[in-house]
Backbone bond lengths (Angstrom), bond angles and torsions (degrees), N, CA, C in turn:
res aa  C-N    CA-C-N  psi(-1)  N-CA   C-N-CA  omega(-1)  CA-C   N-CA-C  phi
1 M - - - 1.445 - - 1.513 108.36 -
2 T 1.331 115.60 122.65 1.448 118.73 175.65 1.545 112.86 -83.40
3 L 1.280 116.08 150.63 1.472 123.60 -178.00 1.517 109.69 -126.19
4 I 1.282 117.46 159.09 1.451 120.78 166.14 1.521 109.51 -71.85
5 T 1.340 115.55 125.68 1.479 120.87 -178.01 1.483 115.71 -109.68
6 D 1.284 117.34 -2.88 1.492 122.75 -175.48 1.539 106.08 -66.97
7 P 1.379 117.68 119.39 1.467 122.61 -179.68 1.509 111.17 -59.69
8 F 1.347 120.51 -33.61 1.449 121.22 -178.23 1.535 111.40 -67.40
9 F 1.341 115.77 -31.93 1.479 120.46 175.55 1.586 109.27 -54.91
10 Y 1.347 111.90 -52.37 1.459 115.20 -175.79 1.535 112.42 -70.41
11 L 1.327 114.71 -25.96 1.468 117.19 174.54 1.438 114.96 -60.55
12 V 1.402 118.63 -36.08 1.455 122.32 176.34 1.522 111.90 -93.22
13 A 1.323 120.20 -27.48 1.457 123.34 -175.85 1.534 110.27 -71.62
14 V 1.324 118.54 -40.35 1.503 119.87 -177.46 1.546 110.47 -59.80
15 P 1.284 120.12 -52.78 1.491 120.15 179.92 1.509 109.85 -66.61
16 A 1.311 120.66 -32.83 1.452 123.09 -179.56 1.590 107.75 -64.32
17 V 1.322 118.38 -46.84 1.491 120.44 -179.82 1.526 110.09 -64.70
18 L 1.341 117.39 -40.66 1.477 119.39 -178.68 1.543 109.79 -64.93
19 L 1.353 116.52 -42.59 1.488 120.08 174.00 1.507 112.02 -56.45
20 L 1.352 114.21 -44.28 1.471 118.00 -178.58 1.498 110.78 -64.07
21 G 1.335 116.96 -39.95 1.480 118.27 -179.28 1.515 110.22 -69.60
22 I 1.283 119.09 -40.30 1.461 120.19 177.82 1.547 109.84 -62.11
23 S 1.338 118.26 -40.85 1.422 121.04 -179.66 1.489 111.15 -66.47
24 K 1.337 119.59 -29.07 1.472 123.05 178.51 1.509 111.19 -67.44
25 S 1.287 115.91 -23.20 1.490 118.83 177.74 1.501 112.62 -80.37
26 G 1.369 115.70 -10.48 1.440 120.34 -175.31 1.469 113.66 103.18
27 F 1.302 117.77 -34.79 1.483 121.43 -179.49 1.504 107.86 -72.23
28 G 1.331 116.70 124.15 1.489 121.59 -176.23 1.470 113.06 65.08
29 A 1.369 117.57 41.40 1.457 122.37 -171.94 1.527 110.28 -58.14
30 G 1.302 120.53 -29.30 1.446 117.85 -177.84 1.493 113.10 -74.91
31 F 1.346 118.25 -16.71 1.497 119.47 -174.40 1.496 112.88 -76.49
32 G 1.354 117.58 -20.39 1.476 117.87 -178.72 1.504 114.01 -61.39
33 S 1.322 119.11 -25.82 1.476 121.69 176.56 1.440 113.91 -68.37
34 L 1.334 119.62 -12.51 1.447 123.19 176.78 1.519 113.56 -77.76
35 A 1.311 116.84 -13.10 1.522 120.89 -171.86 1.529 110.22 -59.99
36 V 1.333 117.61 -56.67 1.441 120.32 -176.79 1.563 112.03 -65.85
37 P 1.386 119.69 -42.47 1.486 116.56 173.33 1.529 114.46 -59.34
38 L 1.332 116.30 -33.39 1.454 117.63 176.71 1.531 112.72 -66.75
39 M 1.355 115.10 -48.90 1.445 119.92 -179.42 1.594 110.42 -66.49
40 A 1.297 116.93 -25.51 1.416 120.38 -179.55 1.538 112.70 -72.06
41 L 1.328 117.06 -4.04 1.458 121.46 169.19 1.504 110.16 -71.69
42 A 1.341 118.90 -20.61 1.472 121.65 -177.40 1.569 112.98 -116.41
43 V 1.331 116.50 -27.60 1.470 119.76 -178.57 1.542 107.66 -137.10
44 S 1.298 117.88 173.67 1.463 118.96 -179.64 1.546 110.07 -74.00
45 V 1.356 114.76 162.03 1.460 119.85 -178.07 1.528 111.21 -62.72
46 P 1.352 120.97 -44.34 1.453 118.97 177.35 1.527 114.12 -61.38
47 Q 1.358 116.97 -38.18 1.485 120.42 178.12 1.523 109.78 -68.07
48 A 1.310 116.03 -41.94 1.465 118.20 178.24 1.571 111.70 -58.92
49 A 1.368 112.83 -44.87 1.470 117.71 178.60 1.487 112.35 -62.71
50 A 1.312 118.48 -39.37 1.462 122.58 179.50 1.521 112.28 -66.13
51 I 1.321 117.52 -41.86 1.466 122.67 -179.88 1.532 111.00 -61.03
52 L 1.317 114.37 -37.11 1.472 118.36 -176.63 1.508 115.63 -78.46
53 M 1.340 117.39 -9.92 1.467 121.27 -178.40 1.526 114.15 -54.93
54 P 1.355 122.80 -55.66 1.434 121.00 176.62 1.546 113.24 -59.47
55 V 1.329 112.94 -38.32 1.450 118.20 -178.34 1.554 110.28 -62.25
56 L 1.327 114.06 -44.90 1.496 118.62 178.86 1.528 110.32 -63.00
57 L 1.342 120.08 -38.55 1.453 121.00 -177.79 1.542 108.29 -61.87
58 L 1.352 117.91 -46.66 1.422 117.10 179.97 1.537 112.10 -64.58
59 M 1.321 116.74 -42.02 1.452 121.10 -179.67 1.570 109.88 -60.55
60 D 1.287 116.21 -43.26 1.462 120.82 179.04 1.516 112.95 -60.02
61 L 1.352 115.69 -41.73 1.389 120.04 179.13 1.575 112.30 -67.44
62 L 1.304 113.34 -42.80 1.524 119.17 174.28 1.554 111.03 -59.56
63 G 1.315 116.43 -43.84 1.480 121.40 -177.00 1.527 108.24 -65.28
64 M 1.281 118.34 -42.61 1.476 121.61 -178.91 1.544 110.41 -63.95
65 A 1.318 113.93 -42.41 1.431 119.66 179.79 1.545 111.51 -61.97
66 A 1.334 115.14 -41.71 1.474 120.19 -176.68 1.547 111.45 -71.74
67 F 1.346 118.30 -31.26 1.463 119.87 -174.18 1.582 111.15 -121.97
68 R 1.391 113.97 32.31 1.464 118.79 -174.78 1.506 112.48 -64.24
69 R 1.331 117.45 -23.49 1.448 119.89 -177.60 1.553 112.58 -94.70
70 H 1.338 114.34 1.94 1.482 117.41 -175.19 1.550 104.36 -127.61
71 L 1.393 111.29 95.73 1.430 119.84 -174.65 1.527 109.44 -151.89
72 D 1.312 116.90 129.34 1.444 121.94 171.94 1.551 106.23 -94.84
73 R 1.323 116.04 94.95 1.463 120.93 -172.76 1.554 110.72 -67.32
74 R 1.307 116.34 -37.50 1.445 119.45 179.21 1.445 112.46 -60.54
75 L 1.327 117.18 -46.01 1.479 123.06 176.34 1.527 112.76 -63.37
76 L 1.307 117.19 -41.89 1.409 122.85 178.97 1.521 113.15 -60.23
77 W 1.309 117.86 -46.62 1.485 122.69 -176.86 1.575 109.24 -72.06
78 F 1.317 117.62 -20.01 1.488 119.33 173.37 1.507 108.26 -78.88
79 L 1.340 120.90 -42.71 1.420 124.39 -173.08 1.545 112.38 -73.58
80 L 1.287 115.48 -40.12 1.491 121.34 -167.70 1.490 115.16 -58.97
81 P 1.339 120.70 -50.41 1.535 117.67 179.92 1.489 113.31 -58.48
82 W 1.325 118.75 -38.54 1.431 119.97 176.59 1.545 114.65 -64.34
83 G 1.354 113.37 -39.90 1.422 119.41 176.39 1.563 112.39 -61.15
84 L 1.296 114.60 -41.46 1.471 120.92 178.13 1.533 111.01 -66.67
85 A 1.302 118.38 -34.29 1.442 124.45 173.79 1.536 109.42 -60.90
86 G 1.280 115.49 -40.53 1.495 119.60 177.73 1.494 111.80 -66.33
87 I 1.333 116.70 -36.52 1.501 120.22 175.71 1.551 110.25 -62.57
88 A 1.336 115.41 -45.43 1.463 118.74 177.58 1.536 112.13 -57.40
89 L 1.346 115.83 -44.75 1.443 119.90 178.90 1.517 112.34 -62.76
90 G 1.397 116.03 -40.56 1.437 117.89 177.15 1.497 113.54 -62.53
91 T 1.373 116.31 -36.26 1.415 121.30 179.78 1.516 110.84 -62.74
92 L 1.286 116.31 -46.60 1.456 122.15 -178.52 1.520 113.05 -66.16
93 L 1.336 116.32 -35.28 1.471 117.98 -175.22 1.509 115.99 -99.81
94 F 1.357 116.73 0.77 1.435 120.65 -172.36 1.511 115.90 -53.57
95 R 1.346 114.63 -46.54 1.518 118.48 -177.91 1.493 111.05 -78.05
96 L 1.328 121.61 -9.04 1.470 121.03 -179.78 1.475 112.38 -101.61
97 L 1.364 118.42 -7.92 1.463 119.97 -171.45 1.490 110.71 -84.53
98 D 1.310 115.56 144.53 1.452 123.37 168.23 1.586 107.30 -91.51
99 G 1.306 114.52 114.43 1.498 119.86 -176.11 1.564 111.47 -52.59
100 R 1.292 116.43 -38.82 1.488 117.44 -177.05 1.530 112.48 -67.98
101 A 1.328 114.63 -37.15 1.476 118.76 179.41 1.533 108.46 -65.90
102 V 1.312 119.24 -45.55 1.483 121.18 179.26 1.501 111.40 -57.23
103 A 1.416 114.76 -44.96 1.475 120.98 -179.36 1.543 110.38 -60.76
104 G 1.325 113.70 -45.56 1.492 118.50 -178.05 1.580 111.49 -65.20
105 I 1.305 116.15 -43.19 1.500 117.59 -179.51 1.549 108.98 -63.80
106 L 1.329 117.45 -46.07 1.489 119.74 -178.48 1.530 109.28 -63.35
107 G 1.295 117.58 -42.30 1.474 120.17 179.66 1.530 111.00 -59.77
108 V 1.306 119.08 -42.39 1.466 123.13 179.97 1.548 109.50 -65.50
109 V 1.335 115.95 -42.97 1.508 120.54 179.01 1.536 110.40 -59.04
110 I 1.323 116.10 -44.24 1.427 117.95 -175.65 1.531 110.73 -69.43
111 L 1.336 117.78 -40.84 1.462 121.28 176.72 1.512 112.54 -63.58
112 A 1.336 115.91 -38.56 1.427 117.56 178.40 1.531 112.47 -64.91
113 F 1.357 116.76 -38.70 1.459 120.17 174.74 1.527 110.52 -61.48
114 L 1.294 117.85 -46.11 1.486 120.82 -176.73 1.497 110.69 -66.37
115 A 1.331 116.51 -37.09 1.480 120.97 -179.60 1.569 106.84 -66.30
116 Q 1.322 120.19 -40.72 1.408 123.25 179.04 1.513 110.32 -63.42
117 R 1.332 119.14 -40.38 1.448 123.63 178.70 1.541 110.28 -65.56
118 L 1.334 115.61 -36.32 1.483 118.52 -176.04 1.525 109.19 -78.55
119 L 1.305 118.63 -44.33 1.452 121.64 -175.91 1.555 114.24 -76.04
120 F 1.326 113.95 -33.94 1.443 121.41 -178.37 1.541 110.08 -128.89
121 P 1.311 116.51 68.06 1.472 119.04 -177.34 1.522 111.43 -59.51
122 P 1.318 116.13 141.16 1.481 118.03 -178.47 1.516 112.09 -69.46
123 K 1.299 117.51 145.90 1.447 123.19 177.04 1.562 108.52 -93.76
124 P 1.295 115.12 157.16 1.485 118.58 -177.98 1.521 113.86 -54.13
125 D 1.334 116.50 -31.84 1.464 119.57 178.00 1.520 115.65 -96.09
126 S 1.326 115.94 14.95 1.480 120.45 -178.24 1.552 109.18 -66.91
127 P 1.313 117.10 136.40 1.451 118.17 179.12 1.509 110.69 -72.23
128 P 1.331 118.55 155.51 1.485 121.97 -178.84 1.537 106.39 -68.02
129 P 1.354 116.30 155.79 1.500 119.97 173.68 1.473 112.55 -53.97
130 P 1.336 120.91 148.21 1.451 122.79 175.99 1.484 112.55 -60.78
131 R 1.361 116.97 156.19 1.450 121.29 -173.94 1.573 110.11 -67.65
132 W 1.312 119.40 -30.39 1.466 120.02 176.86 1.508 113.29 -63.08
133 V 1.331 115.83 -30.49 1.437 119.58 175.27 1.554 108.16 -68.55
134 G 1.346 114.60 -44.54 1.481 116.32 176.01 1.512 113.09 -58.16
135 A 1.298 118.36 -41.26 1.503 121.83 179.32 1.450 110.36 -62.31
136 L 1.365 117.62 -46.04 1.459 121.05 -178.42 1.489 115.67 -65.84
137 L 1.346 114.74 -41.16 1.502 119.87 -179.71 1.553 110.32 -77.43
138 S 1.316 119.45 -25.90 1.467 120.34 173.99 1.544 109.83 -69.51
139 A 1.352 114.64 -43.00 1.454 117.24 178.07 1.559 111.25 -64.93
140 T 1.318 116.38 -38.71 1.434 121.02 177.79 1.554 110.24 -64.66
141 S 1.352 115.61 -37.03 1.461 120.78 178.26 1.547 110.05 -64.95
142 G 1.351 117.75 -43.05 1.438 118.40 175.63 1.461 112.80 -62.07
143 F 1.311 119.10 -40.56 1.423 125.61 -176.00 1.536 109.41 -64.24
144 T 1.351 116.14 -52.34 1.499 120.91 -177.87 1.498 110.08 -70.98
145 S 1.373 119.61 -25.46 1.401 120.84 177.84 1.499 109.35 -70.56
146 F 1.370 117.38 -38.05 1.460 119.98 179.55 1.524 110.41 -67.38
147 I 1.320 117.30 -39.59 1.492 119.10 -175.74 1.514 111.38 -72.79
148 A 1.324 117.91 -44.69 1.486 119.96 -172.09 1.526 114.13 -146.77
149 H 1.329 117.73 24.95 1.505 119.47 -178.69 1.511 109.78 53.10
150 A 1.332 117.03 37.12 1.511 121.31 -177.88 1.488 108.92 -118.36
151 G 1.351 116.25 47.08 1.449 120.55 178.73 1.529 115.43 -82.86
152 G 1.356 115.50 -11.90 1.447 117.38 -175.48 1.527 116.91 -62.77
153 P 1.343 117.34 -52.87 1.501 117.05 -175.84 1.507 114.90 -58.97
154 P 1.359 121.97 -42.87 1.468 117.58 178.56 1.509 114.47 -61.54
155 I 1.344 116.80 -44.33 1.460 118.86 -178.20 1.503 111.27 -69.56
156 N 1.383 115.77 -33.70 1.436 120.19 177.67 1.506 111.27 -61.21
157 A 1.368 116.00 -36.38 1.389 119.58 -177.83 1.543 113.48 -63.06
158 Y 1.349 117.11 -22.96 1.452 119.98 177.25 1.539 109.93 -95.26
159 V 1.320 118.27 -39.31 1.487 119.93 -170.92 1.554 110.31 -79.17
160 I 1.336 117.72 -35.99 1.455 119.58 -175.98 1.573 110.84 -55.49
161 P 1.406 119.90 -46.97 1.455 115.74 178.95 1.513 115.34 -63.92
162 L 1.353 119.29 -11.46 1.438 118.98 176.72 1.513 112.88 -73.42
163 R 1.352 116.64 -12.25 1.446 122.86 175.57 1.504 114.98 57.01
164 L 1.332 115.29 46.09 1.467 119.61 172.31 1.507 110.18 -72.41
165 S 1.309 118.25 157.75 1.450 123.87 174.38 1.539 106.96 -63.16
166 P 1.344 118.38 154.42 1.478 120.34 178.07 1.507 113.54 -51.44
167 V 1.367 117.98 -47.34 1.438 118.39 -176.59 1.541 111.95 -72.73
168 L 1.302 119.99 -30.63 1.454 120.57 176.83 1.539 109.14 -71.71
169 F 1.265 117.24 -41.30 1.444 122.33 176.51 1.527 109.36 -56.69
170 T 1.325 115.83 -53.18 1.450 122.77 -179.14 1.474 115.37 -58.98
171 G 1.393 115.79 -45.00 1.431 119.88 179.08 1.495 113.80 -64.26
172 T 1.313 117.20 -43.95 1.472 121.21 177.99 1.515 112.52 -62.34
173 M 1.357 116.98 -42.48 1.401 121.59 179.78 1.592 110.89 -68.28
174 A 1.286 115.46 -35.49 1.495 119.09 176.13 1.512 111.49 -58.60
175 F 1.306 116.32 -48.15 1.487 120.11 178.90 1.558 111.54 -67.73
176 F 1.326 116.14 -40.86 1.476 118.93 179.21 1.503 109.20 -57.63
177 F 1.335 117.60 -51.90 1.500 118.66 -174.77 1.510 113.10 -76.70
178 F 1.344 119.97 -18.49 1.452 118.45 168.89 1.492 111.57 -60.79
179 F 1.321 119.34 -48.70 1.415 122.59 -177.09 1.608 109.37 -71.47
180 I 1.270 117.19 -37.81 1.486 120.38 177.12 1.558 110.24 -62.56
181 N 1.363 115.53 -47.11 1.449 115.46 -176.51 1.501 111.45 -74.09
182 L 1.365 117.90 -29.30 1.443 120.49 178.68 1.531 109.25 -66.04
183 S 1.369 117.00 -32.69 1.510 120.61 -175.79 1.527 111.04 -74.03
184 K 1.359 117.26 -10.24 1.473 120.28 -176.45 1.537 110.89 -84.00
185 W 1.334 120.90 -18.55 1.447 121.12 -168.75 1.509 112.68 -62.57
186 V 1.325 117.08 -46.13 1.526 119.04 -179.50 1.542 108.67 -66.45
187 P 1.304 123.64 -49.22 1.442 122.20 179.53 1.519 113.78 -60.42
188 Y 1.325 117.53 -37.37 1.481 119.68 178.97 1.528 110.37 -68.30
189 Y 1.361 116.97 -36.97 1.468 119.95 174.27 1.505 110.70 -65.84
190 W 1.288 117.57 -45.49 1.480 122.57 177.10 1.544 111.83 -57.43
191 L 1.317 115.62 -37.97 1.490 116.99 -179.71 1.531 114.07 -83.36
192 G 1.369 115.31 0.26 1.453 120.03 175.02 1.536 115.35 79.76
193 L 1.327 114.77 23.68 1.464 118.80 -177.04 1.528 113.54 -90.35
194 L 1.302 118.30 -19.33 1.447 122.61 -175.76 1.547 112.10 -97.28
195 D 1.325 115.13 70.31 1.451 120.41 177.50 1.504 110.45 -91.85
196 W 1.335 117.03 169.59 1.470 122.05 -174.15 1.549 111.36 -65.88
197 R 1.344 115.42 -32.65 1.502 115.41 179.02 1.484 113.28 -65.99
198 N 1.335 115.67 -42.16 1.506 119.39 176.68 1.472 109.84 -66.06
199 L 1.322 120.92 -45.67 1.505 121.31 -178.46 1.462 112.01 -66.19
200 G 1.352 119.94 -35.17 1.464 122.94 176.36 1.508 110.82 -63.29
201 T 1.349 116.49 -43.06 1.451 120.63 179.48 1.497 110.45 -64.92
202 S 1.386 117.90 -37.43 1.440 122.88 175.48 1.484 110.84 -54.05
203 L 1.354 116.51 -46.13 1.515 119.40 -175.43 1.528 111.00 -63.00
204 V 1.392 117.11 -31.90 1.441 118.31 174.72 1.472 114.43 -63.91
205 L 1.376 116.35 -36.64 1.420 122.34 -179.00 1.554 114.65 -82.41
206 L 1.317 114.22 -18.29 1.457 119.74 -174.01 1.507 116.41 -51.15
207 P 1.341 118.09 -43.27 1.492 116.35 -177.06 1.537 113.60 -60.33
208 L 1.310 118.82 -18.28 1.447 121.63 178.17 1.529 112.41 -74.44
209 A 1.294 116.66 -21.88 1.493 121.71 -177.01 1.540 111.74 -58.73
210 P 1.320 119.22 -55.66 1.499 117.74 179.98 1.499 114.08 -63.92
211 L 1.366 116.42 -30.64 1.454 119.47 177.95 1.587 112.06 -63.05
212 G 1.320 113.10 -46.90 1.487 117.68 -179.48 1.587 109.75 -64.57
213 V 1.297 115.97 -43.48 1.466 119.14 -178.84 1.546 109.83 -64.80
214 W 1.329 117.19 -43.81 1.395 121.87 179.12 1.560 112.29 -57.42
215 I 1.309 115.36 -47.67 1.481 120.41 178.35 1.507 110.10 -59.08
216 G 1.314 118.47 -46.55 1.438 122.04 -178.64 1.551 113.66 -66.26
217 V 1.317 114.83 -39.81 1.504 118.62 -179.46 1.485 109.62 -64.17
218 R 1.364 118.26 -42.74 1.439 120.47 -179.54 1.508 112.40 -59.27
219 I 1.364 116.46 -34.83 1.454 119.36 -177.98 1.526 109.67 -82.95
220 A 1.325 119.73 -35.58 1.470 124.07 -170.01 1.522 107.17 -66.38
221 H 1.344 120.80 -33.45 1.443 119.68 -178.80 1.523 112.74 -79.30
222 R 1.352 117.18 -4.04 1.427 118.67 -176.92 1.511 114.84 -118.33
223 I 1.328 115.08 -6.16 1.477 119.92 -170.56 1.522 110.63 -88.09
224 Q 1.294 116.80 145.54 1.467 122.60 175.24 1.522 113.01 -72.89
225 P 1.336 119.15 142.15 1.439 118.50 -177.74 1.543 116.11 -53.36
226 V 1.338 115.84 -42.58 1.460 117.35 -178.93 1.503 112.59 -58.91
227 L 1.367 115.83 -45.82 1.441 120.85 -179.41 1.545 108.72 -67.06
228 F 1.339 117.47 -37.96 1.438 122.39 -178.24 1.498 110.10 -57.40
229 Y 1.356 119.02 -51.32 1.428 122.12 -178.16 1.523 112.85 -71.77
230 R 1.366 115.74 -28.38 1.483 118.98 178.01 1.523 109.25 -66.08
231 L 1.333 114.81 -38.45 1.468 117.26 179.54 1.493 112.16 -71.20
232 I 1.322 118.78 -31.68 1.461 122.95 173.01 1.530 110.12 -59.67
233 H 1.392 113.78 -46.97 1.467 117.72 179.54 1.444 112.42 -62.13
234 I 1.383 119.80 -38.15 1.444 120.38 177.21 1.501 112.22 -63.77
235 G 1.318 115.60 -42.40 1.463 120.36 178.42 1.509 111.91 -61.75
236 M 1.347 115.26 -41.76 1.460 118.78 177.67 1.537 111.83 -62.30
237 F 1.307 115.44 -41.03 1.500 119.81 -179.39 1.482 109.09 -63.48
238 L 1.358 119.69 -48.58 1.432 120.93 179.86 1.526 113.73 -61.46
239 T 1.349 114.90 -36.27 1.445 119.07 176.48 1.524 111.82 -63.63
240 A 1.375 113.95 -43.22 1.505 118.14 178.81 1.539 111.49 -62.75
241 V 1.332 116.10 -40.89 1.513 118.20 179.10 1.491 109.88 -62.79
242 K 1.356 116.89 -45.88 1.490 119.90 -178.80 1.524 110.44 -62.25
243 L 1.345 117.79 -42.35 1.445 121.80 179.59 1.514 112.20 -63.45
244 L 1.300 118.38 -44.13 1.485 123.12 177.92 1.531 109.60 -65.23
245 W 1.271 119.03 -37.46 1.457 122.95 177.84 1.523 110.14 -63.25
246 D 1.344 115.96 -46.60 1.433 121.18 177.98 1.563 111.74 -61.58
247 A 1.354 115.74 -40.53 1.486 119.82 175.52 1.514 112.42 -62.52
248 W 1.336 116.05 -45.52 1.467 117.73 -178.70 1.465 113.77 -71.65
249 R 1.374 118.41 -35.99 1.427 121.62 178.51 1.537 115.03 -67.31
């Protein structure tokens, strides 16, 4: 089994996997979307996404185990069908998409959400976003997750205003992305992305998955909600900047 041996790849892949693991715990949830852009400094975006598939599976299982008692089932069953619809759309359009255009659109959407939160901060008695917004953003999350494992920012834009507790937010998102990521395996195989070189490289990175999740879980149970969501916003902003840079470059 051949592996990627370029030292620069591992220089960017190790912090990318750790960030992804920490985000799976809920702490710094916005930062997980930086994983593929970071790895794309050394390999192509589709290859980076394929390498992370086994890593994501292990992280999702660990995240669900850690937050199995903290889950909003009603919210999950509303979000999941729309997210899977986004996966189906990503599968159909994958070979037709320009990666820079997708990055640019996602970056603009994230910045627009953050600008809205900054200019028009929600009040304690603000009503939750309408369900059609949740359906649209869930489908967008599935779509961007399929393209570049960047489903966090769109779904966060809907779930954050619901003002769930940090552990309930994290648990619901852990189950949502488990099903979303599990649904990618057959399309990724069909598109020829799951070759032995990518899977072998995944095994090298796999031991970092529990480490990242463990670090994040330790912090998520101790962090104040205000700081928790502030860090998510920072992660979303950095993701948007990186995506717009990739689109412009």
